[in-house]
C-alpha positions in Angstrom: -1.7 -26.2 21.2 -5.0 -24.7 22.4 -3.6 -21.2 21.9 -2.8 -22.0 18.3 -6.3 -23.2 17.7 -7.8 -20.1 19.3 -5.6 -17.9 17.2 -6.5 -19.7 14.0 -10.2 -19.4 14.8 -9.8 -15.7 15.6 -8.0 -15.1 12.3 -10.5 -17.1 10.3 -13.5 -15.2 11.9 -11.8 -11.9 11.3 -11.1 -12.5 7.7 -14.7 -13.7 7.1 -16.0 -10.6 8.7 -13.8 -8.4 6.6 -14.9 -10.2 3.5 -18.6 -9.8 4.4 -17.9 -6.2 5.2 -16.5 -5.6 1.7 -19.5 -7.3 0.2 -21.7 -5.3 2.5 -20.4 -2.0 1.1 -22.2 -2.8 -2.1 -25.3 -4.5 -0.7 -27.9 -2.4 1.1 -28.9 -5.3 3.4 -25.5 -5.6 5.2 -23.9 -2.8 7.2 -20.5 -2.9 5.4 -18.5 -0.5 7.6 -19.8 -2.1 10.8 -18.8 -5.6 9.6 -15.4 -4.4 8.5 -14.9 -2.8 11.9 -15.9 -5.9 13.7 -13.5 -7.9 11.6 -10.6 -5.5 12.5 -11.7 -5.7 16.1 -11.4 -9.5 16.1 -8.2 -9.6 14.1 -6.1 -7.2 16.2 -5.9 -8.0 19.9 -5.5 -5.3 22.6 -1.8 -5.9 22.8 -1.1 -4.6 19.3 -0.8 -0.9 18.5 -3.6 -1.1 15.9 -5.8 -3.0 18.4 -5.4 -0.2 20.9 -6.2 2.5 18.3 -9.3 0.6 17.2 -10.5 0.2 20.8 -9.8 3.9 21.6 -11.9 4.8 18.6 -14.7 2.6 19.7 -14.7 4.1 23.2 -14.9 7.7 21.8 -17.4 7.1 19.0 -19.5 4.1 19.8 -19.8 3.9 23.6 -22.6 1.4 23.6 -20.8 -0.9 21.2 -17.7 -0.8 23.5 -19.8 -1.7 26.5 -21.3 -4.7 24.7 -17.9 -6.0 23.5 -16.5 -5.6 27.0 -19.4 -7.5 28.5 -18.9 -10.4 26.0 -15.2 -10.4 26.8 -15.9 -10.6 30.5 -18.4 -13.5 30.0 -15.8 -15.4 28.0 -13.2 -14.8 30.7 -15.6 -16.2 33.4 -16.5 -19.2 31.3 -12.9 -20.2 30.6 -11.9 -20.2 34.2 -11.3 -23.7 35.7 -13.7 -24.7 38.5 
């Protein structure tokens, strides 16, 4: 059950980020392409083909962003471990 809730939250956050990214393409205040990319990153986990392609692109193009995302992933992993 907890996995279903996590998946629903991940999908909801991903769709919201994609929506904000599309709006951000027209507004000068929001970074549209970056928000769209963040939405895709959230929507597609590493196990999928698209997820692997997105992460490969991040590693090649935006090395600092990849390091930040991996650090957050590691923090979540440490926090979710039982005592």
